[in-house]
VMD Tcl script that draws the C-alpha trace (Angstrom):
set ca {
  {0.00 0.00 0.00}
  {1.57 3.26 -1.14}
  {1.50 6.52 0.75}
  {-0.29 8.15 -2.20}
  {-3.10 5.58 -1.96}
  {-3.48 6.24 1.76}
  {-3.59 10.00 1.18}
  {-6.30 9.53 -1.46}
  {-8.47 7.55 0.94}
  {-7.93 10.11 3.70}
  {-9.01 12.79 1.23}
  {-12.18 10.81 0.39}
  {-12.98 10.33 4.07}
  {-12.37 14.00 4.90}
  {-14.58 15.02 1.96}
  {-17.48 12.92 3.27}
  {-16.87 14.20 6.79}
  {-16.68 17.88 5.78}
  {-19.72 17.78 3.52}
  {-21.70 15.92 6.15}
  {-20.75 18.41 8.85}
  {-21.77 21.36 6.65}
  {-25.17 19.78 6.01}
  {-25.73 18.80 9.63}
  {-24.78 22.10 11.24}
  {-25.60 24.69 8.57}
  {-28.44 23.33 6.43}
  {-31.10 25.31 8.30}
  {-29.33 28.49 7.14}
  {-28.87 27.25 3.55}
  {-31.94 27.65 1.33}
  {-32.81 25.04 -1.30}
  {-30.21 25.27 -4.07}
  {-28.57 23.23 -6.82}
  {-25.02 23.29 -5.42}
  {-25.03 21.59 -2.03}
  {-27.25 19.11 -0.26}
  {-29.59 16.38 -1.46}
  {-30.98 18.34 -4.41}
  {-34.09 16.58 -5.70}
  {-37.70 17.56 -6.18}
  {-38.77 15.87 -2.96}
  {-36.47 18.08 -0.87}
  {-37.26 21.22 -2.88}
  {-40.96 20.84 -2.12}
  {-40.71 22.65 1.23}
  {-38.10 24.23 3.48}
  {-39.04 21.79 6.26}
  {-38.38 18.72 4.10}
  {-35.18 20.31 2.75}
  {-33.74 20.96 6.22}
  {-34.86 17.73 7.86}
  {-33.68 15.33 5.15}
  {-30.37 17.07 4.51}
  {-29.56 17.25 8.22}
  {-30.10 13.50 8.57}
  {-28.18 12.91 5.33}
  {-25.31 15.01 6.67}
  {-25.14 12.98 9.88}
  {-24.87 9.79 7.81}
  {-22.05 11.25 5.71}
  {-20.18 12.25 8.88}
  {-20.43 8.64 10.07}
  {-19.26 7.34 6.69}
  {-16.31 9.73 6.53}
  {-15.24 8.84 10.05}
  {-15.44 5.12 9.24}
  {-13.36 5.57 6.06}
  {-10.62 7.47 7.91}
  {-10.54 4.95 10.75}
  {-10.46 1.88 8.48}
  {-7.72 3.48 6.38}
  {-5.68 4.08 9.53}
  {-6.18 0.42 10.50}
  {-4.76 -0.71 7.15}
  {-7.72 -1.84 5.05}
  {-6.59 -2.12 1.38}
  {-7.16 1.26 -0.34}
  {-8.88 -0.13 -3.46}
  {-11.28 -2.17 -1.34}
  {-11.95 0.76 0.96}
  {-12.54 3.14 -1.95}
  {-15.00 0.78 -3.63}
  {-16.84 0.05 -0.40}
  {-17.07 3.75 0.52}
  {-18.48 4.68 -2.90}
  {-20.99 1.84 -2.65}
  {-21.97 2.92 0.85}
  {-22.42 6.53 -0.29}
  {-24.73 5.38 -3.09}
  {-26.80 3.27 -0.68}
  {-27.04 6.14 1.83}
  {-28.14 8.54 -0.91}
  {-30.84 6.13 -2.11}
  {-32.11 5.67 1.44}
  {-32.52 9.41 1.90}
  {-34.13 9.87 -1.50}
  {-36.79 7.42 -0.31}
  {-36.94 9.25 3.00}
  {-37.49 12.57 1.21}
  {-40.19 11.05 -0.99}
  {-42.12 9.82 2.02}
  {-41.93 13.20 3.72}
  {-43.01 15.04 0.57}
  {-45.70 12.55 -0.43}
  {-48.56 14.74 0.71}
  {-47.42 17.39 -1.78}
  {-48.36 15.14 -4.72}
  {-50.55 17.93 -6.13}
  {-49.29 21.43 -6.86}
  {-50.84 24.83 -7.45}
  {-50.35 25.95 -11.01}
  {-50.62 29.19 -12.94}
  {-48.82 31.36 -10.41}
  {-52.07 32.83 -9.09}
  {-53.30 30.02 -6.91}
  {-56.32 29.48 -9.17}
  {-56.37 25.72 -9.00}
  {-54.69 22.49 -8.09}
  {-53.65 20.02 -10.74}
  {-51.97 16.64 -10.57}
  {-48.50 16.85 -12.06}
  {-48.42 15.28 -15.49}
  {-45.81 12.66 -16.48}
  {-42.59 14.00 -17.97}
  {-41.50 12.24 -21.15}
  {-38.46 12.28 -23.41}
  {-38.10 11.67 -27.13}
  {-37.24 8.25 -28.52}
  {-33.53 9.07 -29.04}
  {-32.93 10.14 -25.44}
  {-34.91 7.17 -24.19}
  {-32.82 4.79 -26.29}
  {-29.60 6.40 -25.02}
  {-30.83 5.87 -21.45}
  {-31.75 2.22 -22.01}
  {-28.59 1.17 -23.85}
  {-25.84 1.54 -21.17}
  {-26.92 -1.24 -18.74}
  {-27.60 -3.54 -21.71}
  {-24.13 -2.94 -23.14}
  {-22.42 -3.50 -19.79}
  {-24.36 -6.72 -19.19}
  {-23.52 -7.95 -22.69}
  {-19.84 -7.11 -22.16}
  {-19.81 -9.12 -18.95}
  {-21.47 -12.16 -20.52}
  {-19.11 -12.16 -23.49}
  {-15.84 -11.54 -21.64}
  {-16.19 -12.99 -18.14}
  {-15.18 -16.57 -19.11}
  {-11.87 -15.32 -20.55}
  {-10.99 -12.72 -17.91}
  {-7.79 -13.43 -15.92}
  {-7.96 -14.47 -12.27}
  {-6.62 -11.06 -11.25}
  {-8.49 -8.30 -13.05}
  {-6.89 -4.87 -13.55}
  {-9.49 -2.29 -12.51}
  {-7.52 0.93 -12.16}
  {-4.92 2.51 -14.42}
  {-2.27 5.17 -13.93}
  {-1.58 8.21 -16.14}
  {0.66 6.02 -18.34}
  {-2.20 3.61 -19.01}
  {-0.64 0.79 -17.00}
  {-2.69 -0.99 -14.33}
  {-2.05 -0.04 -10.71}
  {-5.08 -1.61 -9.06}
  {-6.34 -5.18 -9.19}
  {-9.17 -7.30 -7.82}
  {-10.01 -10.98 -8.03}
  {-12.22 -12.25 -10.82}
  {-14.88 -13.03 -8.22}
  {-14.57 -9.55 -6.74}
  {-14.93 -8.05 -10.21}
  {-18.14 -10.02 -10.71}
  {-19.69 -9.41 -7.30}
  {-18.68 -5.83 -6.52}
  {-17.03 -3.84 -9.33}
  {-19.52 -4.86 -12.02}
  {-22.65 -4.26 -9.87}
  {-21.30 -0.85 -8.84}
  {-20.64 0.25 -12.43}
  {-23.91 -1.30 -13.59}
  {-25.82 0.62 -10.92}
  {-24.26 3.91 -12.03}
  {-25.07 3.06 -15.65}
  {-28.75 2.92 -14.68}
  {-28.87 6.58 -13.63}
  {-30.11 7.82 -17.00}
  {-32.81 5.16 -17.22}
  {-33.84 5.78 -13.62}
  {-34.29 9.47 -14.44}
  {-36.49 8.63 -17.44}
  {-38.65 6.29 -15.34}
  {-38.94 8.84 -12.53}
  {-40.11 11.47 -14.98}
  {-42.88 9.20 -16.21}
  {-43.91 7.57 -12.93}
  {-43.00 10.14 -10.28}
  {-42.55 13.56 -11.93}
  {-42.64 15.32 -8.57}
  {-39.00 14.21 -8.27}
  {-38.15 17.06 -10.66}
  {-40.06 19.77 -8.86}
  {-37.92 22.89 -8.34}
  {-38.59 26.55 -7.55}
  {-36.51 28.04 -10.38}
  {-37.67 26.83 -13.77}
  {-40.22 24.55 -15.40}
  {-40.13 20.92 -14.42}
  {-39.87 19.95 -18.10}
  {-36.67 21.95 -18.63}
  {-35.18 20.75 -15.38}
  {-36.07 17.14 -16.20}
  {-34.39 17.27 -19.61}
  {-31.24 19.00 -18.32}
  {-30.80 16.60 -15.38}
  {-31.62 13.52 -17.46}
  {-29.09 14.49 -20.15}
  {-26.43 14.80 -17.44}
  {-27.31 11.38 -16.00}
  {-27.42 9.76 -19.45}
  {-23.91 11.11 -20.08}
  {-22.80 9.66 -16.74}
  {-24.27 6.30 -17.76}
  {-22.25 6.32 -20.97}
  {-19.09 7.21 -19.06}
  {-19.72 4.00 -17.10}
  {-20.02 2.07 -20.37}
  {-16.68 3.42 -21.60}
  {-15.08 2.68 -18.23}
  {-16.34 -0.90 -18.14}
  {-15.51 -1.67 -21.77}
  {-12.04 -0.20 -21.24}
  {-11.47 -2.48 -18.24}
  {-12.64 -5.71 -19.86}
  {-10.92 -5.13 -23.20}
  {-7.61 -4.38 -21.50}
  {-7.86 -7.55 -19.43}
  {-8.82 -9.65 -22.44}
  {-6.57 -8.11 -25.11}
  {-3.75 -6.78 -22.95}
  {-4.03 -3.29 -24.40}
  {-6.34 -0.30 -24.49}
  {-8.58 0.12 -27.52}
  {-9.12 3.76 -26.59}
  {-6.56 5.94 -24.86}
  {-7.71 6.06 -21.20}
  {-6.45 9.60 -20.72}
  {-8.38 10.83 -23.76}
  {-11.53 9.00 -22.64}
  {-11.26 10.44 -19.12}
  {-10.65 13.98 -20.38}
  {-13.47 13.88 -22.93}
  {-15.90 12.30 -20.46}
  {-15.06 14.87 -17.79}
  {-15.47 17.76 -20.22}
  {-18.89 16.56 -21.44}
  {-20.07 15.94 -17.88}
  {-18.92 19.39 -16.74}
  {-20.62 21.09 -19.70}
  {-23.89 19.29 -19.01}
  {-23.59 20.17 -15.33}
  {-23.17 23.83 -16.29}
  {-26.27 23.47 -18.44}
  {-28.28 22.35 -15.39}
  {-27.06 25.46 -13.55}
  {-27.94 27.64 -16.55}
  {-31.46 26.22 -16.78}
  {-32.07 26.80 -13.07}
  {-30.39 30.15 -12.51}
  {-30.53 31.96 -15.84}
  {-33.22 30.54 -18.11}
  {-35.96 31.02 -15.56}
  {-39.59 30.58 -16.45}
  {-41.59 33.71 -15.63}
  {-44.91 33.33 -13.89}
  {-44.68 29.61 -13.18}
  {-42.30 26.97 -11.92}
  {-44.29 24.02 -13.24}
  {-44.25 22.12 -16.50}
}
mol new
graphics top color blue
foreach p $ca { graphics top sphere $p radius 0.5 }
foreach p [lrange $ca 0 end-1] q [lrange $ca 1 end] { graphics top cylinder $p $q radius 0.2 }
display resetview
């Protein structure tokens, strides 16, 4: 275990701990926003739900960060600890999304028109066929890649690569099947989950800044891009382990993926803070 690996894990733990502490101690002073906190329609629905859920979420992140720092100090392998901490963060986030939904459930109908002249059930939010196909494809491609390549993967699978493209992190073939693949597969479902939420539970995209339709499209595009980053990551891993070389330059893939993700993230901010809908915040 290198000192650099230990420092990275300490950084991850401190990040969880710091973010959690900010949410726990300061969330009552922080209004609903798109920069910090659990930022979903369920928490945006009222200041009470926003403060309550994010305070509880912050306490959980403090516990996670403390556990990561302690386990790193005790010598748990960095790659294992990093994977477990990311998985735990995803599970915690899902738990509090459900928690927020239950608290906001009684707000299932919203006033529309800006003048309080009626109450209307929020209509499903739908995407075009191209976006829907782009959301469905990532988990299918990852599953297909696993089925086709798993029998010929080596017993020790390279899962992390340095700036020179050479592997510097490994896991067992069984660990790749039972932890790494499910983690990447889960992240690849983000775009599809957003599409389904828009159709089945559109209140998830409620926000006080712009129309739900615009917000839904901007967020879903960002999550679809994230899903495709997971596809590229997974395909890069399995092809390297099967062929012994990278088909695509990992540095180029990482740079391009990061740039696209950042641009789509900026678009979400633009939709919420600049391209505001006047007179209504509903779709």
